[in-house]
N, C-alpha and C positions, 0 to 999 in steps of 0.2 A: 424203320423202327417198328417192331411188331406191336400192335395194339390189341391186347387181350381184353375181351369184354369184362366189365366189372359191373358197376351200378347201371350202366347203360343197357346191359343185357339182363336186367332184373325181370323175372317172370311176372306176368299179370297176376292180380289177386285171384286165387281160386275161389270157387263158390263153397258154400257150406252144405254138406249132405243133410238131407231131411232127417236121416236116421240119427245124426248127432244131436239135433234139437229134441227129437223124441226121447233120446237117452238121457237128457238132462232132467234129473229128478226135481230140481228146484223149480223148473218151469211147469212141470206136471202136464205137458201136452199129451193129448190122446189122439191117435190116428183113427178116424172114422171110416174113410174111404180112400182108395187110390194110392195108399202107401204100401204097407205090407212089405213084400219082397222088393218092391221098387224103391223103397225109401233111400237105399244107398245110391241109387242112380239119379235121384232128383236132387239138383243143386240149387240152392237159394243164393242169389247174388245181392239181394237188397230186401228191405222190409218197408212196406208202405201201409199206413193205416188210413182208412177212408170210410165214411158213412154215406158217401154219395150213392145215388141209385145206379149210376153208371160210371165207375172210376176208370174204365178201360182207357180213355184218352190220356190218362196221366201215368200209364205204365210203360216202361221201356222193355220189359221182358225179364224173366228170371226172378220176379219179386214174390215174396210171401206177403199176400194181402191180408191185413187184419181188419175185421169189422165186427161190430156188435149187432148189425142188422137193423139199425135205426130207420133206414129208408129202403129196406129190402123189398123189392117188387114182388107182387103176387106171382109173376111168371119167373120162378127161380131158374127154370131151364134157360131162358134168354139171358139172365144175369150171368150164369156160369159160362154159357157159350161165348159171351163177349170177353170174359176173363181169359178163357182158353185162347181165343183169337188174338188177344193182346200179348200172349206169351207168359202169363202168370205161372209161377212154379207151383204154388199151392195157395190154399185159402185157409186162414185161421179164423174161427168164429168164437167170439167171446160170449160165454153165457152169463146172463144177468148184466145189467139191469133190464134190458129190453126183452130178452127171451130167457126162460128158465132152462131150456135145452135147445140143442141145435134143431131147427125145423126139419122134419122128415123129408119134405119136398126138396129142400136144399141138398140134403145128403143124397137123395136119389138122383138129382141133377148132376152132382159131382161124380157119382158113380157112373152115370151114362157117358159123361164127357171125359172120364179118366183124369179128373183134377183132384189131387190129394186134398182131403179136408181134415183139418185138425181142430179139435175142441180145446179152447183156451179156458182154463178154470177161472172162477171169479177172483181167486186170490192172486192171479198172475197179471200184472199190468202189461199192457202192450209194449211199453217202453222197456220192460225187462226182457221181452222176446227180442226186441231190436238190439239191445245191448249185448245179448248173448250171441246173436248173429255176427255183430261187428267183432266181438272178442274172438270167436272161432275163426273168422276170416283173417284177422291179424295173426293168430297162431299159425294158420295154414300158410300164410305168406311168409312168415318167419321160417317155417320148415322148408319151404321151397327155396328161399334165399340161402339158407344154410346148405341145402343140397347142391345148389348151383356153385356155391363157394367151394365146397368140398370136391365137387366134380372138377372145377377149374384146377385145383391143386393136384388132384390125381392125374388129370390129363397132362398137365405140364410135367409132372414127374415121369409119366410114360414117354413123353416126347424127348426126355433127356436120356433114355436108355440107349444101349448100343444098337438095338433094332427098333428105332423110334416109331416107324409107320405101323408095323404089325402090333407093337405094344399099345400104341394109341388107339387103334381100331378095337383091340380086345377090351381096353378099358372103357371105351365109349359104349360098346355093346353091353358090357356088364353093368355100367351105370344106368343105361336105359332099360335094361332087362329085355333086350331084343337082338336085332341083327344089324351089322354095319358092313357096307361094301364100298371099296375104293377102286374105281376103274380108271386106268390111265387113258391118255388121249387116244381117241380112235376106237376105244372099246365101248360097248353099250349102245352103239348107234347103228349097228348092222344087224344081220340076220341072226347072229348068235347072242343078241342082247339079253334074251331071257335066260340063257345058260350063264352068261356073264354075271347077271344080277343074282343068281343063285349061289352055286359053289364052283363055278368054272373059272374062266380067266379073271384076272384082277386079284385083289386081296379081300378076304372076307373074315368075319369074326362073329361069334355069338350063335344064336339059335338058327337052325336051318328053316328056311321059309317053305311053305307049301307052294306047289307049282303056280297056282293062281296069283298068290301074292308076289312071287318072284317075277312073273310076267308083267304084273302091274308096275312093280318097281323098275323093271327094265324100261318100260314106256316112259316113266318119269325121267330116268337117266338120259334117255334119248332126247327128250324135250330140252332139258337144261344143258345138255352137252352140245346141242346144235348151235351154229353161229347165230348170235342175236337172240338166243333163248332166254327164258325168264330167270330171275335171280334165284328163285326157289319154285318148287312144284310139289303139291301134295295130292294124295289119293288114299283110298281105303279099299282093301280086298281081303277076302277070306278071314275077316276078323282082325286084320293087321292095319295099323295106321302108317302110311308111307310118306317119306319126304326125301327130296333130292336137292343137292346144292352143287353148283359149279365151283371149282377151286381155281382161283386166279384166272389167267388168260390163256392157259395152255391146253384146254380141252379136257382136263381131268374132272371127274365127278364123284361126289360122295352121296351114297344112299343109305338111309336108315329106315328100319321097320320096327315098330313097337306094338305090342298087343293093346296097350292102353296109353294114350297120350296125356301127359300131365303138363301143367302150365310152364314148368321149368325145362321141359325137354328141348324146346327150340333154342333157348339160351345155351344149354349144354352143348347141343349139336353145333351151334354157331361158334362156340369156343373151339371145338374140335376142328371145324372147317378152317378157321384161321391158322391153327397150329399145323394142320396138314398142308395148307398152302405154303407156309414157311418151309416145311420139310421137303416138299415135292417140286416147288417151282425152281426152275433152273436159273440160278443166280450165283454170284460169287459167294463162297462159303463165309458165313459170318458177316455178310454185308450189312444187315440191319443192326446187328450188335456193334459192329465197328462204327457205323454212322452214329448210333446213340452214344457210344463212348466218346467219340470226338466232339459231339455237340455238348455233352455234359461237362467235358473238360475245357469248355470255353471256345470251341471252334465255331466258326460261322457256318450257316447252311451250305455255303459254297464248298467248304472243306468237308462237311459231313456227308453230303450227297454226291452221287455221280453227276456227270456233266449233263445228263438229260437228253433231249428236252423233257420238261415236266409239265403236266397239266394240273392246275389247281381247280378243285371242284368244290362248290358249295351246294349242299343238298338239303331239301326239306321234304319230309314225308312221314309215313306211319310205319315203315318197315324197320327191319333190324339193321343198324349201321354196319355191323360186322358182315352180314350177308351182302350188303351193298358193296363194301370194300372188296369182298371176295369176287363179286361179279365184275368189278372194274379192274381186277387183277392187281390189287395193291393191299398192303398191310399198313400203310401210312394213313391212319384215320384218327380224327379227333371228334368224338361224339359227346363231349361234355357241354358244349354250348347249344343254344337253341337251334342253330344250323349245324349240320354235320359237315365237317371240312375234311377233304381227302387230297392226297397227292399221288398222281398216277403217271406212269411213264407212257402208257399206251393211250390212244385217242378214246375218250369215254363216249359211250353211246347211251341212249335212253334206257331207263330201268323202270319196270312196273312199280307203281306205288310211290314214286319219287318225282320231284321236280329238281332239275339239275341246272346249275350255272357253271359254265366251263370257261377257263381262261384261254388265252392264246398260248402256244408252246413257249416255254421260258426256261432259261438256264437257272441254276441255283441262286445266283446273286440277284435275279430279277423276280424272285418269288413274292416279295411284298407287293409289288405292283400287280403281279398276276393274281394275287388274292383279291385285290380291289376289283380287278376285272371280273373275277368269278362271282363276287358279291353282287356287282351290278347286273351281270348276266342272269343270276337267279331272280333278281327283282323283275327283269323283263319276262322271264319264263312264267313267273307267278301272275304278272299282269296280263299276259297273253293266254294264260292257262295252257301253256305248252309243256311237254315233258322235259324239254331241254332247250337251253339257249346258250349260244357260244359268243364269246367276245369277238367282235369284228372291227377292223380298222375301217376308216372311211368317213368319219364324221356323221352328220345327221342322216345322210342317205342310208347308211348301214343300220340305223336304228328303226327305220320305218318299213312296213311291209310294202313292197313295190306295187302290188295291185291296189292297195288302199291309197298310196300316194298318187298313182295315176288317176284313179277315180276322182280324188279330190281336185287334182289339177284340172281335169276336164270340166268338172262342174264349176270351178271357180272362174275359168277362162272362157266358158261357153259363150258369153255375150259378145266376144270380140271376133272380128273378121281377121283373115290371115294378115292383111297389111297392118292392121292395128296391133296384132300380136308382134309382128316384126318390129314395128316402131317402139312398142313398149319394151321389148327385150333390149334393143339398142340403147334406149334412154336410160334404163336401169343399169346397163353395163357401163355407161359413161357417167354414172352417179348423178343423173339429172342435168347434165350439161346440155343446153340447147344447141350451142354451136358445134360441139364435137359430135353430137348425135346427128345433126343435119349433115355434117361433112361425111360421116360414116355411111349415111343412107343416100347421099347425093341429092338432097332436097333442100328447100329453103327452111330456115329456122322457124318461120311462122307456121310452115306446114307441120313441123314437129309439134309446136305448141297446140295447134288445132287438134292433131291426132291424140295427143296425150290428154287434152281436155275431154275429148270424146270418150276415151278409155275410162277416165274418171267418172263420167256420167253413166256409162254403161255398167261399170263394175259397182258403182255406189260406194266407192272406197276413197279415203283421203290419201292420195299418193305422196303427200308430204310426210306421212307417218312412217317412220323407219320400220315399224313392225309390219305394216302393210307392204312396204317395198320388199322386205325379206320374204314374206309369204308368197308374193307374186313371183319373185325371182326363183324361189324353190319350185313353184309350180311350172314355170317356163322351162327350167332345167329338166324337170321330170318329163315334160312333153318332148323336149329335145332328144331324149334317149329312146324315143319310140320311132320306129321306121315310118309310121304314118303320121308323124307330127306335122302340123301345118306351118310350124315355125321353120324358117330357113336362115 
């Protein structure tokens, strides 16, 4: 069932150009230093007002810091230097009531460090500047969402044409205002990779790339096309922003190049990648559509899907769910919940930026149980901070790290001599029966009592406690599996 990105592929909120704030006549802001021609390139992502002598510890980067200079230090250069080091986008200085004009030494410091300095007139409250920034950010996000939605519709329409792959590449390149390359399996990973990523082998659309950008894009395609390569790769060359995506599990790769990357570009390209995966992966024609139709008409998963085996994957991370699905060679993805859920036919491997829990292979009718396995496996991956955990059969032994279990067993049983270990193991195996343990060891029952009592004293544990017995039995079994175990 194809899963085309929608809300899950929403672009991040773009910043507000400093030029847009300066153009707002109601605010009346005036650029004193560091703006000019750079105003369009400076992006404001937040507004923070502070009268602290050093507000830098409270900045995340990208803020327009507003101040009236109530505690402005005599050393304005140090003040500005700290703001620049903290990543502030610009400084807004409110004149009156503390200063009647912006201090010249502050303006000079901003000019030296390249920090844009804006004069905020007395009639403009700082809250008005903040509200304007939030409004402009909301408008920009709405525009990007509309752009992504329109792109999704146009890409889907292109995919329905008689020549779907070339049409989709042309539409993608036109939407991004750049270049798109689709290389089949085996292309883009050899000596002709640079030629392939330009206008040679493979399918291409959009603007022609300069040689340096084409070579850099080819290197990205080589990385993601190699076995075990990353889910995506990015670079920049000759003024172009480059990105490469693997498509499914058959070695095909998609590369895009844009002169200026916008927040919605990644979401748009991810949509195209999913559609290209559907169009180019070798599978029965209409398989996903048929499966979806059968499921919607009341069929069970066993009737809707092929025989498999299938792997259920639960994932948590910061990446794009559609890119993750493409890397795992599947289009069956549900990104609406807190955890991304996927269904893959091939064995999943670790993916950068994600923690994965993978079920055991299962047929369609066993998918509910497999999903529970994947959910538990993801919990283990998160607890161990591992990129991937698989469901394994075998009880408690399979849930513990062998090295950790062996270290614990050796430490727990270290006080006991080999004969005491042998007696303790036999006694636990016979559920604390003195007579059966004595018969098994070929000793008198009083000898067993004496040895077990000595074990109790050396271990400092209550051997009548079932939890203690369980822990000791597990430790003895762990030692038994080692070639150098003293237990016989």
